[in-house]
C-alpha positions in Angstrom: 7.6 3.1 18.1 8.4 6.8 18.7 7.8 9.3 16.0 10.7 11.6 15.2 9.8 13.8 12.2 12.8 15.7 11.0 10.5 18.1 9.1 9.2 21.7 9.4 5.6 20.9 8.5 4.4 17.7 10.1 0.9 18.1 11.5 1.8 17.8 15.2 5.5 18.1 15.8 6.6 20.0 12.7 9.8 22.0 13.5 10.4 20.4 16.9 13.1 18.2 15.3 14.1 20.6 12.5 17.8 20.3 13.4 19.7 17.0 13.6 20.8 17.9 17.1 17.2 18.3 18.3 16.0 15.1 16.5 18.8 13.1 18.1 18.2 14.5 21.6 14.5 13.8 21.3 15.1 10.3 19.9 17.4 9.5 22.8 14.8 10.8 25.3 12.2 8.6 23.7 14.5 5.6 24.2 14.9 6.5 27.9 11.1 6.7 28.2 10.8 3.2 26.8 10.6 3.3 23.0 11.7 0.1 21.4 11.7 1.6 17.9 12.5 5.1 16.6 10.7 6.0 13.4 12.5 8.8 11.6 10.9 10.7 8.7 12.2 13.4 6.4 9.0 14.3 4.6 5.7 15.2 6.1 2.8 12.9 5.2 0.0 15.2 6.4 -2.7 16.0 3.9 -1.7 18.8 1.5 2.0 18.7 2.6 4.5 19.8 -0.1 6.5 16.9 -1.5 10.3 17.2 -1.1 13.0 15.8 -3.2 14.8 12.6 -2.3 18.0 14.5 -1.7 16.3 16.8 0.8 14.5 13.9 2.6 17.9 12.2 2.9 19.7 15.3 4.1 17.2 15.5 6.9 16.9 11.9 8.0 20.3 10.2 7.3 22.5 12.2 9.8 20.0 11.4 12.5 20.0 7.7 11.7 23.8 7.6 11.6 24.1 9.4 15.0 21.4 7.4 16.7 22.8 4.1 15.5 26.2 5.1 16.9 24.8 6.0 20.3 22.0 3.5 20.9 21.1 -0.1 20.0 17.4 0.8 19.6 15.7 -0.4 16.4 15.5 2.4 13.8 12.8 2.7 11.2 12.9 5.0 8.2 9.5 6.5 7.2 9.8 6.7 3.4 8.2 5.4 0.2 11.4 6.0 -1.9 13.7 3.1 -2.7 16.8 5.3 -2.8 16.1 6.7 0.6 15.4 3.3 2.1 18.7 1.9 0.7 20.8 4.7 2.1 19.0 4.7 5.4 19.6 1.0 5.9 23.2 1.5 5.0 23.3 4.2 7.7 21.9 2.0 10.4 18.1 1.7 9.9 16.5 -1.8 10.4 13.0 -1.2 9.2 11.3 0.6 6.3 7.9 2.2 7.1 6.0 2.9 3.9 2.7 4.9 4.1 1.9 3.8 0.5 2.0 0.1 1.3 4.7 -0.7 -1.3 2.3 0.4 -4.0 3.8 3.7 -5.0 7.4 2.8 -6.0 8.2 -0.4 -7.8 11.7 -0.8 -6.3 11.1 -0.3 -2.6 10.1 -3.9 -1.9 13.2 -5.2 -3.6 15.4 -3.0 -1.4 13.7 -4.4 1.7 14.2 -7.9 0.5 17.8 -7.5 -0.6 18.8 -5.9 2.7 16.8 -8.3 4.9 15.1 -5.3 6.6 11.8 -5.3 8.3 8.9 -3.5 6.7 5.8 -1.8 8.0 3.1 -1.8 5.2 0.5 0.8 5.7 -3.0 1.0 4.3 -4.0 4.2 2.6 -7.1 5.5 0.8 -5.3 8.3 -0.9 -5.4 8.5 -4.6 -7.9 5.7 -5.2 -11.5 4.7 -4.8 -12.1 2.7 -1.7 -14.6 -0.1 -1.1 -17.6 0.9 1.0 -16.8 -1.4 4.0 -13.9 -0.2 6.0 -12.5 -3.7 6.7 -13.1 -5.1 3.2 -11.0 -2.2 1.9 -8.3 -3.0 4.4 -8.2 -6.6 3.1 -8.3 -5.6 -0.5 -5.4 -3.1 -0.3 -3.2 -4.9 2.2 -3.5 -8.3 0.5 -2.3 -6.6 -2.7 0.7 -5.1 -0.7 1.5 -8.5 0.8 1.6 -10.0 -2.7 4.1 -7.3 -3.8 6.2 -8.0 -0.7 6.3 -11.8 -1.2 6.9 -11.3 -4.9 10.0 -9.3 -4.2 11.2 -12.0 -1.7 10.4 -10.4 1.6 9.8 -13.0 4.3 6.5 -13.1 6.1 8.2 -12.7 9.4 9.6 -9.4 8.3 6.2 -7.9 7.7 4.0 -5.8 10.0 0.7 -4.3 8.8 -0.7 -0.8 9.7 -4.4 0.0 9.0 -3.4 3.6 8.5 -5.7 5.6 10.8 -6.3 9.0 9.4 -4.9 8.3 5.9 -8.0 9.2 3.8 -10.4 7.8 6.2 -13.1 10.3 5.2 -14.8 10.9 8.6 -14.1 10.5 12.3 -16.8 7.8 12.2 -14.7 5.8 9.7 -11.7 5.8 12.0 -13.8 4.9 15.0 -15.3 2.0 13.1 -11.9 0.8 12.1 -10.8 0.9 15.7 -13.9 -0.9 16.9 -13.4 -3.6 14.3 -9.6 -3.8 14.7 -9.7 -7.4 15.8 -11.0 -8.4 12.4 -7.7 -7.4 10.8 -6.0 -10.4 12.5 -7.5 -12.4 9.5 -4.7 -10.9 7.4 -2.3 -13.1 9.3 0.4 -10.5 10.3 1.3 -8.5 13.4 -0.6 -5.2 13.5 0.7 -1.7 14.1 -1.6 1.1 15.5 -0.9 4.7 14.5 -3.6 6.8 16.1 -1.3 9.3 17.8 -2.8 12.8 17.8 -4.8 12.1 14.7 -7.5 14.5 13.5 -10.4 12.1 14.4 -9.3 12.3 18.1 -9.5 16.1 17.8 -13.0 15.8 16.4 -14.0 13.7 19.4 -12.3 15.8 22.1 -12.2 19.2 20.6 -8.5 19.4 21.4 -5.6 20.6 19.1 -3.0 18.1 18.0 -0.4 18.7 20.7 -3.1 18.1 23.4 -4.4 14.8 22.1 -2.0 12.5 24.0 -4.6 11.4 26.6 -7.0 10.5 23.9 -4.2 8.7 22.1 -3.4 6.7 25.2 -7.1 5.7 25.5 -6.9 4.2 22.0 -3.6 2.5 22.8 -5.2 0.6 25.8 -8.2 -0.4 23.8 -6.3 -1.4 20.7 -3.9 -3.5 22.8 -6.9 -5.5 24.0 -7.9 -5.8 20.3 -4.4 -7.4 19.6 -2.3 -4.5 18.3 1.4 -5.4 18.7 3.2 -2.0 17.9 2.1 1.5 18.7 3.4 4.5 16.8 3.2 7.5 19.1 4.5 11.0 19.7 4.4 10.7 23.5 6.2 7.5 24.6 5.8 7.8 28.4 2.0 8.2 28.5 1.4 5.4 26.0 3.9 3.2 27.8 1.9 3.6 31.0 -1.3 2.8 29.1 0.2 -0.4 27.8 1.4 -1.4 31.3 -2.1 -1.2 32.6 -3.6 -2.9 29.5 -1.1 -5.7 29.6 -1.7 -6.3 33.4 -5.4 -6.6 32.7 -4.8 -9.0 29.8 -2.5 -11.1 31.9 -5.2 -11.3 34.7 -7.8 -12.3 32.1 -5.5 -15.0 30.6 -4.7 -16.4 34.0 -8.3 -16.7 34.8 -9.0 -18.4 31.5 -6.2 -20.9 32.1 -7.4 -21.6 35.6 -11.0 -22.2 34.3 -9.6 -24.6 31.7 -7.6 -26.5 34.3 -10.7 -26.7 36.5 -12.6 -28.4 33.6 
């Protein structure tokens, strides 16, 4: 899943896709590099970012979605928590809604997803609430509530992907690292998992590098989280993370072949 932020103030790529033409060009380049999904956002979700109106969000994102859907058959995701934006984005060609508030901010977003038969990425966040002390217990507490909302609105289970929300009010680098180290425990939620570590602040704390220079660290987490069972990777740099996945998948295939051979030998 390639990140295309059509914003002036996103933490890593703010301004790079400020015009529709730039966003479309960079989205098509990401497809050439191997992206299966393009995630288009019209409002920054970085801490402290100014909230924009629904109209401004849509003015930024919808022309990109319309043009991309006309020029490519790639899956398109709209990064929004607003029902009105999601509805218009899907009508413009989007297939997936990616909600950083886990369907818990707006009461109508889940209904839009259900009525349009779109897919949905439900993200965990610690913003605006008191979290449980254990990082995984809090994941289950929040995401199970989100899944209840989704099911209550009529969203099918096979349309749901869960995202543990690296960096979203995870208080310290250590909390993000613990979440990554215990990632396999999240399979108990029963849904495919998305990993969104790309260029996050905790990687900067570990490496000392600024956001645009964190792609190697991101690729390291991509390989490790693939071994922990992550299914989708939301990234800025498609090519380097695609390479990381090729290597990780080759190792997983070799391990699985060995395990199959051992069982046949028994």
